[in-house]
LOTI-760212 format. One line per field, with one value per residue: residue in three letters; x, y, z of N, C-alpha, C, O, CB in turn. Coordinates in Angstrom, 2 decimals, always signed. Atoms other than C-alpha are relative to their C-alpha. Glycine has a CB too. Layout:
N
r	c(Ala; ...)
n_px	c(X; ...)
n_py	c(Y; ...)
n_pz	c(Z; ...)
ca_px	c(X; ...)
ca_py	c(Y; ...)
ca_pz	c(Z; ...)
c_px	c(X; ...)
c_py	c(Y; ...)
c_pz	c(Z; ...)
o_px	c(X; ...)
o_py	c(Y; ...)
o_pz	c(Z; ...)
cb_px	c(X; ...)
cb_py	c(Y; ...)
cb_pz	c(Z; ...)
END
This chain:
111
r	c(Unk; Unk; Unk; Unk; Unk; Unk; Unk; Unk; Unk; Unk; Unk; Unk; Unk; Unk; Unk; Unk; Unk; Unk; Unk; Unk; Unk; Unk; Unk; Unk; Unk; Unk; Unk; Unk; Unk; Unk; Unk; Unk; Unk; Unk; Unk; Unk; Unk; Unk; Unk; Unk; Unk; Unk; Unk; Unk; Unk; Unk; Unk; Unk; Unk; Unk; Unk; Unk; Unk; Unk; Unk; Unk; Unk; Unk; Unk; Unk; Unk; Unk; Unk; Unk; Unk; Unk; Unk; Unk; Unk; Unk; Unk; Unk; Unk; Unk; Unk; Unk; Unk; Unk; Unk; Unk; Unk; Unk; Unk; Unk; Unk; Unk; Unk; Unk; Unk; Unk; Unk; Unk; Unk; Unk; Unk; Unk; Unk; Unk; Unk; Unk; Unk; Unk; Unk; Unk; Unk; Unk; Unk; Unk; Unk; Unk; Unk)
n_px	c(+0.88; +1.35; +0.95; +1.18; +0.39; +1.34; +0.24; -0.06; -0.66; -1.11; -0.55; -1.42; -0.53; +1.02; +0.50; +0.85; -0.15; +1.10; -0.53; -1.07; -1.27; -1.25; -0.83; -1.37; -0.72; +0.82; +0.39; +1.24; +0.19; +1.46; +0.61; -0.66; +0.78; -0.52; +0.48; +1.10; +0.83; -0.05; -1.12; -1.25; -1.16; -1.23; -0.05; +0.90; -0.60; -0.45; -1.12; -0.53; -1.09; -1.19; -0.34; -0.71; +0.90; -0.15; +1.34; +1.08; +1.33; +1.01; +1.38; +0.69; +1.37; +0.87; +0.31; -1.12; +0.26; -1.17; -0.95; -1.40; -0.56; -1.20; -1.21; -0.25; -0.60; -1.36; -0.78; -0.28; -0.93; -1.30; -0.55; -0.06; +1.06; +1.07; +1.30; +1.12; +1.28; +1.09; +1.12; -0.48; +0.04; -1.10; -1.24; -0.19; -0.49; -1.37; -0.85; -0.19; -0.80; -1.42; -0.37; -1.39; -0.87; +0.02; +1.36; +0.89; +1.38; +0.89; +1.30; +1.23; +0.96; +1.35; +0.10)
n_py	c(+1.06; -0.43; +0.69; +0.41; -0.77; +0.20; -1.01; -1.38; -0.23; +0.87; -0.28; +0.33; -0.19; -0.56; -1.28; +0.14; -0.90; +0.14; -0.36; +0.88; -0.22; +0.68; +0.41; +0.32; +0.52; -0.21; -1.40; -0.25; -1.27; -0.04; -0.84; +0.24; -0.51; +0.27; -1.01; +0.56; +0.83; +1.46; +0.37; -0.25; -0.32; -0.10; -1.27; +0.11; +0.84; -0.88; +0.41; +1.29; -0.27; -0.39; +1.07; +1.17; +1.13; +1.12; +0.48; -0.97; +0.59; -0.98; +0.39; -0.63; -0.35; +1.07; +0.87; -0.03; -0.99; -0.83; +0.62; -0.35; -0.44; +0.66; -0.65; +0.55; +1.32; -0.24; -0.50; +1.12; +0.89; -0.67; -0.11; +1.33; +0.05; +0.95; -0.67; +0.90; -0.70; +0.80; -0.75; -0.57; +0.95; +0.94; -0.76; -0.12; +1.30; +0.18; -0.94; +0.51; +1.22; -0.26; -1.29; -0.11; -0.92; +0.11; +0.24; -1.16; +0.28; -1.08; +0.67; -0.72; +0.54; +0.20; +0.52)
n_pz	c(+0.43; +0.33; -0.87; +0.77; +1.19; +0.57; +1.02; -0.45; -1.30; -0.37; -1.34; -0.02; -1.37; -0.86; +0.49; +1.18; +1.14; +0.95; +1.32; +0.44; -0.69; +0.38; -1.14; +0.40; -1.16; -1.19; -0.16; +0.73; +0.68; +0.23; +1.03; +1.28; +1.12; +1.32; +0.93; +0.77; -0.86; +0.14; +0.87; -0.73; +0.81; -0.77; -0.74; -1.15; -1.04; -1.09; -0.86; +0.44; +0.93; -0.76; -0.94; +0.50; -0.23; +0.91; +0.32; +0.01; +0.08; +0.37; -0.24; +1.12; -0.37; -0.49; +1.13; +0.93; +1.05; +0.33; +0.92; -0.18; +1.27; +0.51; -0.51; -1.34; +0.24; +0.50; -1.13; -0.90; +0.68; +0.05; -1.35; -0.62; -1.01; +0.29; +0.01; -0.28; +0.16; -0.55; -0.56; -1.26; -1.12; +0.20; -0.17; -1.45; -0.47; +0.49; -0.73; -1.36; +0.10; +0.31; -0.58; -0.44; +0.72; +1.44; +0.50; +0.07; +0.40; +0.39; -0.03; +0.34; -0.98; +0.54; +1.37)
ca_px	c(+32.15; +28.77; +26.07; +23.15; +21.82; +18.30; +16.89; +17.92; +19.82; +23.13; +24.49; +28.26; +29.87; +26.58; +26.01; +23.19; +23.48; +20.68; +22.83; +25.33; +28.75; +32.32; +34.40; +38.17; +40.04; +37.27; +36.99; +33.50; +32.99; +29.26; +27.00; +28.70; +27.49; +27.95; +27.64; +25.35; +23.58; +23.23; +26.41; +29.72; +32.69; +36.31; +35.96; +33.21; +35.58; +36.84; +38.96; +39.36; +41.62; +44.03; +44.09; +46.36; +43.82; +43.87; +40.12; +37.20; +33.69; +30.88; +27.37; +25.24; +21.98; +19.15; +18.19; +21.51; +20.47; +23.86; +26.15; +29.94; +31.64; +34.40; +36.85; +36.41; +37.20; +40.26; +41.47; +41.19; +42.98; +45.81; +46.25; +46.01; +42.80; +40.32; +36.89; +33.86; +30.40; +27.41; +23.93; +24.24; +23.12; +25.64; +28.32; +27.81; +28.27; +31.42; +32.84; +32.29; +33.90; +37.13; +37.24; +40.75; +43.68; +43.47; +39.68; +37.30; +33.54; +31.33; +27.68; +24.47; +21.71; +18.61; +17.53)
ca_py	c(+4.17; +4.63; +3.75; +3.70; +4.85; +5.30; +7.30; +10.91; +10.35; +8.92; +8.65; +8.69; +8.22; +9.18; +12.38; +12.64; +14.20; +14.86; +16.10; +14.10; +13.68; +12.75; +10.80; +10.74; +8.56; +8.93; +12.74; +13.83; +16.61; +17.47; +19.06; +17.49; +19.25; +18.15; +20.68; +18.35; +16.67; +13.09; +13.08; +12.76; +14.44; +14.61; +18.26; +17.21; +15.01; +17.97; +16.76; +13.33; +14.88; +16.10; +12.87; +9.89; +7.12; +3.67; +3.02; +5.25; +4.03; +5.91; +5.53; +6.20; +6.78; +4.73; +3.37; +4.11; +7.24; +9.02; +8.22; +8.23; +10.18; +8.77; +11.40; +9.99; +6.50; +7.82; +9.72; +6.61; +4.47; +7.00; +7.31; +3.57; +4.01; +1.15; +2.55; +0.81; +1.97; +0.70; +1.78; +3.79; +1.09; -1.34; +1.37; +1.90; -1.82; -1.90; +1.20; -0.27; -3.51; -1.89; +1.33; +2.53; +4.40; +5.10; +4.73; +7.47; +7.48; +9.87; +9.10; +10.37; +9.99; +10.16; +8.94)
ca_pz	c(+60.32; +58.71; +61.23; +58.80; +55.46; +54.20; +51.32; +51.95; +55.22; +56.35; +59.90; +60.23; +63.65; +65.28; +63.27; +60.72; +57.27; +54.80; +51.91; +49.88; +51.47; +50.66; +53.16; +52.72; +55.19; +57.78; +57.42; +56.38; +53.84; +54.03; +51.45; +48.43; +45.30; +41.71; +38.92; +36.96; +39.89; +38.63; +36.56; +38.41; +36.80; +37.89; +38.94; +41.37; +43.39; +45.46; +48.41; +46.82; +44.19; +46.87; +48.89; +48.50; +48.11; +46.57; +46.51; +45.56; +46.28; +44.58; +45.97; +42.90; +44.80; +46.25; +42.83; +41.12; +39.20; +39.35; +36.44; +36.69; +33.91; +31.76; +33.05; +36.58; +35.28; +33.42; +36.50; +38.66; +36.09; +35.69; +39.47; +40.16; +42.16; +42.31; +41.39; +42.88; +41.74; +43.72; +44.68; +47.88; +50.36; +48.86; +48.82; +52.57; +53.20; +51.05; +52.75; +56.21; +55.04; +53.78; +55.82; +56.47; +55.06; +51.38; +51.07; +49.93; +49.46; +47.55; +48.22; +46.66; +49.27; +47.09; +43.64)
c_px	c(-1.38; -0.96; -1.22; -0.18; -1.44; -0.18; +0.02; +0.70; +1.09; +0.47; +1.42; +0.54; -0.98; -0.60; -0.78; +0.25; -1.15; +0.38; +1.15; +1.31; +1.14; +0.68; +1.37; +0.75; -0.65; -0.36; -1.20; +0.00; -1.49; -0.39; +0.72; -0.92; +0.70; -0.63; -1.21; -0.77; +0.18; +1.07; +1.29; +1.16; +1.22; +0.03; -0.91; +0.61; +0.62; +1.19; +0.59; +1.20; +1.31; +0.49; +0.80; -0.84; +0.33; -1.34; -1.01; -1.31; -0.98; -1.37; -0.87; -1.46; -0.80; -0.35; +1.09; -0.12; +1.22; +0.96; +1.42; +0.59; +1.29; +1.27; +0.31; +0.67; +1.46; +0.92; +0.40; +1.01; +1.41; +0.68; +0.12; -1.02; -1.06; -1.33; -1.09; -1.28; -1.12; -1.17; +0.38; -0.04; +1.14; +1.35; +0.33; +0.56; +1.44; +0.96; +0.29; +0.86; +1.48; +0.51; +1.46; +0.77; -0.08; -1.37; -0.81; -1.37; -0.66; -1.37; -1.15; -1.11; -1.39; +0.09; +0.75)
c_py	c(+0.59; -0.86; -0.50; +0.91; -0.36; +1.12; +1.40; +0.26; -1.05; +0.42; -0.54; +0.34; +0.76; +1.32; -0.20; +1.07; -0.27; +0.49; -0.96; +0.36; -0.72; -0.37; -0.36; -0.39; +0.41; +1.46; +0.27; +1.42; +0.08; +0.87; -0.10; +0.39; -0.35; +0.98; -0.50; -1.06; -1.50; -0.48; +0.41; +0.21; +0.16; +1.27; -0.01; -0.75; +0.78; -0.54; -1.36; +0.22; +0.33; -1.11; -1.10; -1.22; -1.13; -0.58; +1.14; -0.76; +1.12; -0.62; +0.76; +0.35; -1.23; -1.00; +0.03; +1.01; +0.83; -0.79; +0.52; +0.31; -0.71; +0.66; -0.41; -1.36; +0.14; +0.47; -1.16; -0.96; +0.58; +0.03; -1.34; -0.16; -1.00; +0.73; -1.05; +0.82; -0.92; +0.90; +0.37; -0.95; -1.00; +0.68; +0.19; -1.31; -0.22; +0.91; -0.52; -1.26; +0.30; +1.32; -0.01; +0.98; -0.26; -0.22; +1.29; -0.46; +1.31; -0.61; +0.97; -0.63; -0.25; -0.69; -1.29)
c_pz	c(-0.28; +0.82; -0.76; -1.20; -0.34; -1.00; +0.62; +1.32; +0.24; +1.39; +0.03; +1.38; +0.89; -0.46; -1.30; -1.04; -0.96; -1.39; -0.32; +0.70; -0.72; +1.32; -0.57; +1.26; +1.31; +0.29; -0.90; -0.58; -0.36; -1.19; -1.35; -1.14; -1.30; -0.98; -0.80; +0.78; -0.10; -0.96; +0.70; -0.96; +0.90; +0.86; +1.23; +1.18; +1.15; +0.78; -0.38; -0.91; +0.71; +0.93; -0.69; +0.35; -0.98; -0.43; +0.09; -0.19; -0.32; +0.25; -0.99; +0.28; +0.39; -1.11; -1.07; -1.12; -0.40; -0.88; +0.28; -1.37; -0.36; +0.55; +1.44; -0.14; -0.44; +1.13; +0.92; -0.63; +0.00; +1.36; +0.72; +1.12; -0.44; +0.14; +0.19; -0.06; +0.46; +0.36; +1.43; +1.20; -0.09; +0.20; +1.48; +0.55; -0.41; +0.75; +1.40; +0.01; -0.17; +0.57; +0.45; -0.86; -1.50; -0.62; +0.04; -0.49; -0.38; -0.13; -0.27; +0.83; -0.54; -1.36; -0.22)
o_px	c(-1.84; -0.98; -1.69; +0.33; -1.84; +0.57; -0.81; +0.75; +0.92; +0.52; +1.66; +0.47; -0.60; -1.55; -0.31; +0.53; -1.53; -0.46; +1.76; +1.54; +0.93; +0.68; +1.47; +0.96; +0.00; -1.06; -1.17; +0.29; -1.92; +0.42; +0.98; -2.06; +1.92; -1.83; -2.14; -1.19; +0.84; +0.99; +1.58; +1.44; +1.09; +0.43; -0.75; +0.03; +0.92; +2.26; +1.71; +2.14; +2.39; +1.57; +0.73; -0.77; +0.97; -1.42; -1.02; -1.51; -0.98; -1.73; -1.02; -2.20; -0.38; -0.35; +0.93; +0.38; +1.26; +1.33; +1.60; +0.54; +2.02; +2.27; +1.46; +1.62; +2.33; +2.05; +1.56; +1.93; +2.38; +1.90; +0.60; -0.78; -1.56; -1.62; -1.17; -1.46; -1.27; -0.99; +1.19; +0.90; +1.76; +2.29; +1.49; +1.51; +2.25; +2.05; +1.44; +1.56; +2.33; +1.60; +1.96; +0.20; -0.03; -1.47; -0.82; -1.50; -0.58; -1.56; -1.27; -1.34; -2.14; +1.15; +0.74)
o_py	c(+1.52; -2.09; -1.61; +2.03; -1.52; +2.10; +1.72; +1.41; -2.24; +1.61; -1.73; +1.49; +1.64; +1.80; -0.88; +2.22; -1.41; +0.51; -1.53; +1.52; -1.65; +0.42; -1.19; +0.42; +0.94; +1.73; -0.04; +2.39; -0.54; +1.60; +0.91; -0.07; -0.19; +1.24; +0.26; -2.06; -2.10; -1.60; +1.60; -0.63; +0.35; +1.23; +0.83; -0.78; +0.20; -0.73; -1.68; -0.58; +0.12; -1.00; -1.29; -1.76; -0.91; -1.38; +1.89; -1.44; +2.16; -1.63; +1.97; +0.72; -2.37; -2.21; -0.56; +0.77; +1.37; -1.92; +1.67; -0.52; -1.20; -0.02; -0.31; -1.67; -0.58; +0.00; -1.28; -1.42; -0.12; -0.09; -1.40; -0.88; -0.93; +1.29; -2.02; +1.77; -2.03; +2.10; -0.33; -0.95; -1.34; +0.07; +0.13; -1.30; -0.68; +0.48; -0.53; -1.54; -0.40; +1.77; -1.00; +1.73; -1.40; -0.46; +2.00; -1.44; +2.30; -1.54; +2.02; -1.84; -1.02; -1.21; -1.82)
o_pz	c(+0.39; +0.71; -0.54; -1.26; -0.28; -0.99; +1.47; +1.76; -0.03; +1.71; -0.19; +1.82; +1.65; +0.16; -2.21; -0.72; -1.19; -2.30; +0.58; +1.04; -1.50; +2.26; -1.48; +2.16; +2.21; +1.27; -2.09; +0.12; -1.34; -1.75; -2.01; -1.22; -1.42; -0.93; -1.07; +0.20; +0.75; -1.48; +0.84; -1.81; +2.11; +2.02; +2.11; +2.26; +2.19; +0.22; +0.03; -0.89; +0.16; +1.50; -1.90; +1.45; -2.01; -1.36; +1.06; -1.20; +0.33; -0.35; -0.88; -0.64; +0.17; -0.88; -2.14; -2.22; -1.50; -0.57; +0.67; -2.28; +0.51; +0.76; +1.87; +0.59; +0.03; +1.25; +1.31; +0.05; +0.31; +1.45; +1.85; +2.09; -1.57; +1.20; -0.57; +0.71; -0.07; +0.59; +2.05; +1.99; +0.92; +0.72; +1.88; +1.33; +0.40; +1.13; +1.84; +0.98; +0.38; +0.21; +1.00; -1.64; -1.96; -1.82; +1.05; -1.22; +0.34; -0.91; +0.35; +0.74; +0.06; -1.74; -1.33)
cb_px	c(-0.08; -0.30; -0.44; -1.26; +0.96; -1.14; -1.34; -1.34; -1.04; +1.16; -0.88; +0.79; +1.33; +0.54; +1.16; -1.43; +1.40; -1.22; +0.48; +0.17; -0.08; +0.93; -0.64; +0.69; +1.46; +0.70; +1.19; -1.23; +0.94; -0.70; -0.01; +0.43; -0.21; -0.28; +1.11; +0.52; -1.37; -1.34; -0.13; +0.31; -0.24; +1.21; -0.40; -1.28; +1.05; -1.13; -0.45; -1.09; -0.38; -0.29; -1.27; +1.44; -1.48; +0.84; -0.41; +0.20; -0.39; +0.16; -0.44; +0.06; -0.68; -1.27; -1.34; +0.18; -1.08; +0.71; -0.40; +0.80; +0.23; +0.02; -0.15; -1.34; -0.81; -0.02; -0.79; -1.30; -0.47; -0.16; -0.85; +1.38; -0.62; +0.06; -0.21; +0.16; -0.22; +0.47; -1.35; -0.80; -1.36; -0.07; -0.11; -1.33; -0.87; +0.08; -0.65; -1.35; -0.49; +0.19; -0.92; +0.67; +1.43; +0.87; -0.71; +0.59; -0.79; +0.45; -0.21; -0.31; -0.10; -0.76; +0.51)
cb_py	c(-1.11; -0.12; +0.91; +0.02; -0.29; +0.01; -0.26; +0.51; -0.04; +0.07; -0.63; +0.76; +0.76; +0.19; +1.01; +0.03; -0.20; +0.74; +1.50; +0.08; -0.48; +0.91; -1.21; +1.22; +0.47; -0.56; +0.97; -0.21; +0.14; +0.51; +1.44; -1.49; +1.52; -1.46; +0.41; -0.58; +0.29; -0.51; +0.69; -1.17; +1.29; -0.02; +1.15; -0.68; -0.88; +0.25; -0.03; -0.82; +1.15; +1.24; -0.59; -0.11; +0.43; -1.08; -1.16; +1.08; -0.74; +0.44; +0.28; -0.89; +0.72; +0.59; +0.39; -1.33; +0.93; +0.47; +0.27; -1.14; +1.47; +0.03; +1.52; -0.14; -0.78; +1.04; +1.07; -0.76; -0.27; +1.42; +0.93; -0.25; +1.42; -1.25; +0.80; -0.70; +0.46; -0.80; -0.84; +1.19; -0.73; -0.62; +1.37; +0.37; -1.13; +0.28; +1.39; -0.29; -0.85; +0.00; +0.36; -1.36; -0.13; -1.09; -1.11; +1.10; -0.72; +0.72; -0.69; -0.05; +0.91; +1.36; +1.01)
cb_pz	c(+1.06; -1.54; +1.13; +0.88; -1.21; +1.12; -0.72; +0.10; +1.14; -1.05; +1.14; -1.12; -0.05; +1.32; -0.21; +0.41; -0.72; +0.49; -0.05; -1.52; +1.47; -0.92; +0.80; -0.74; -0.03; +1.18; -0.35; +0.91; -1.30; +1.25; +0.46; -0.14; +0.12; -0.43; -0.95; -1.30; -0.27; -0.45; -1.41; +0.96; -0.83; -0.93; -0.91; -0.42; -0.62; +0.94; +1.43; -0.73; -0.91; +0.80; +0.62; +0.61; -0.15; +0.64; +0.95; -1.12; +1.34; -1.48; +1.47; -1.18; -1.14; +0.59; -0.61; -0.59; +0.45; +1.30; -1.48; +0.71; +0.03; -1.53; -0.09; +0.82; -1.06; -1.13; +0.78; +0.34; -1.45; -0.53; +0.82; +0.54; +0.23; +0.94; -1.32; +1.41; -1.48; +1.25; -0.03; +0.33; +0.04; -1.40; -0.69; +0.71; -0.54; -1.51; +0.07; +0.64; -1.16; -1.51; +1.19; -0.03; +0.49; -0.40; +0.82; -0.94; +1.14; -1.33; +1.34; -1.56; +1.15; -0.13; -0.96)
END
């Protein structure tokens, strides 16, 4: 469960992170890096690509500056994955609401 989020910081199960993270079925992958920073591409999904998920939540940043590429949308459609794009604070709320098996979150902590 995500305890809190604020610009530049997220606390997950009591542990703080100051870099973007991916969560796949409650496992945290810290220091999430995207090749083009504010543009999410399929190749940036890392461990999400290997997981069996049904929902992908993307936290697009505090003000929503990160854009989701068309190849991410296509991948989700092809795999039957529900894609939810929200500003990061809203993405945290949605993740906590539907947390469980088959749910992944990629969250940008700033911008």
